[in-house]
C-alpha positions in Angstrom: -59.5 37.3 -112.4 -60.0 41.0 -112.2 -57.2 43.5 -111.9 -57.8 46.4 -109.5 -58.3 50.1 -110.4 -54.9 50.7 -109.0 -53.3 48.4 -111.5 -55.3 49.9 -114.4 -54.2 53.4 -113.5 -50.6 52.3 -112.9 -50.6 51.1 -116.5 -52.1 54.4 -117.6 -49.5 56.5 -115.7 -46.7 54.5 -117.3 -48.3 54.7 -120.8 -48.7 58.5 -120.4 -45.0 58.9 -119.5 -43.9 56.5 -122.3 -46.0 58.4 -124.9 -44.3 61.6 -123.8 -40.6 60.7 -123.8 -37.9 63.1 -122.7 -40.4 65.1 -120.7 -41.6 65.1 -117.1 -45.3 64.6 -116.7 -47.2 66.2 -113.9 -49.7 64.3 -111.8 -52.4 67.0 -112.2 -52.2 66.8 -116.0 -52.4 62.9 -115.9 -55.3 63.1 -113.5 -57.2 65.5 -115.8 -56.4 63.3 -118.8 -57.9 60.3 -117.2 -60.6 61.9 -115.1 -59.4 60.7 -111.7 -58.2 62.4 -108.5 -54.7 63.5 -108.0 -54.7 61.9 -104.6 -55.6 58.5 -106.1 -52.7 58.8 -108.6 -50.2 59.8 -105.9 -51.2 56.7 -104.0 -50.5 54.6 -107.1 -47.1 56.3 -107.7 -45.6 55.0 -104.4 -45.2 51.3 -105.5 -44.1 52.4 -109.0 -41.4 54.6 -107.5 -40.3 51.9 -105.0 -40.2 49.4 -107.8 -38.0 51.7 -109.9 -40.5 52.1 -112.7 -41.1 55.8 -112.1 -38.8 58.6 -111.0 -40.0 61.7 -109.4 -38.5 65.2 -109.2 -40.0 67.7 -106.8 -40.2 71.4 -107.3 -41.2 73.9 -109.9 -39.8 72.0 -112.8 -40.6 68.7 -111.3 -42.8 65.8 -112.3 -42.6 62.1 -113.1 -40.8 60.1 -115.8 -40.1 56.5 -116.4 -37.4 55.0 -114.2 -36.3 52.8 -117.1 -37.0 52.4 -120.8 -40.6 51.5 -121.6 -39.2 48.5 -123.6 -37.9 47.1 -120.3 -41.1 47.5 -118.2 -43.3 44.4 -118.6 -46.9 44.3 -117.8 -46.2 41.5 -115.3 -43.8 43.7 -113.4 -46.5 46.3 -113.0 -49.1 43.8 -111.9 -46.8 42.3 -109.3 -46.1 45.7 -107.9 -49.8 46.7 -107.7 -51.8 43.6 -107.0 -51.9 42.0 -103.5 -53.2 38.6 -104.3 -53.5 36.2 -107.2 -55.8 33.8 -105.4 -58.2 32.6 -108.0 -59.9 30.2 -105.6 -59.8 29.5 -101.8 -57.3 26.7 -102.4 -54.7 29.2 -103.6 -54.6 30.9 -100.3 -52.2 30.1 -97.5 -54.7 28.4 -95.2 -55.7 25.9 -97.9 -54.2 23.1 -95.9 -57.7 22.5 -94.5 -58.9 21.2 -97.8 -58.8 17.3 -97.9 -58.4 17.3 -101.7 -55.5 19.8 -101.9 -53.0 17.2 -103.1 -55.3 15.5 -105.7 -57.5 18.2 -106.9 -57.5 18.8 -110.7 -59.2 22.1 -110.3 -56.3 23.6 -108.4 -53.9 22.4 -111.1 -56.1 23.8 -113.9 -56.4 27.2 -112.3 -52.6 27.3 -111.7 -52.0 26.5 -115.3 -54.4 29.3 -116.4 -52.8 31.8 -114.0 -49.3 30.9 -115.4 -50.6 31.4 -118.9 -51.9 34.8 -117.9 -48.5 35.7 -116.3 -46.8 34.5 -119.5 -48.7 36.9 -121.7 -48.1 39.8 -119.3 -44.4 39.0 -119.2 -44.3 39.1 -123.0 -45.8 42.6 -123.3 -44.2 45.9 -122.4 -45.3 49.5 -121.8 -43.7 50.3 -125.1 -46.0 47.8 -126.8 -49.0 49.6 -125.4 -48.0 53.1 -126.8 -46.5 52.0 -130.1 -47.7 54.1 -133.0 -49.6 56.6 -130.8 -49.5 60.3 -130.7 -48.2 61.8 -127.4 -50.9 61.8 -124.8 -50.6 65.5 -124.4 -51.6 66.0 -128.0 -54.5 63.5 -127.6 -55.9 65.2 -124.5 -55.2 68.8 -125.4 -58.2 70.9 -126.1 -57.8 73.1 -129.2 -60.1 75.8 -130.4 -61.9 74.9 -133.5 -60.6 76.4 -136.8 -62.5 79.5 -137.9 
């Protein structure tokens, strides 16, 4: 299973905000930090805002911040908001009724067990876990002049 770029950058947006608590982050600075387009990040923000993971404020002093504490945002919650499908094989899809082995196939059961284990790990980790013991991203990505 491979997560989409959208999910990858959703994690990064949330991590950026979590690593800079008490401050609003701006999409242009996040885009620069990760080397992606602002338009791409704005597209990713929509499900995060709708899911309550991010809050936005418009205007001169606007920006984005976490919609709830980083300790309360699980990786599974992010994946569920940003991924369309978890079909690991054809038999996971809705039209799998055509398969004559659907009720007795050990492959389907094994893949479901693997997917549930994957979900279990994602449910046990939070955005806070990803940024623990890290410097604020603004410090990490800032460009300082070398000392003379």
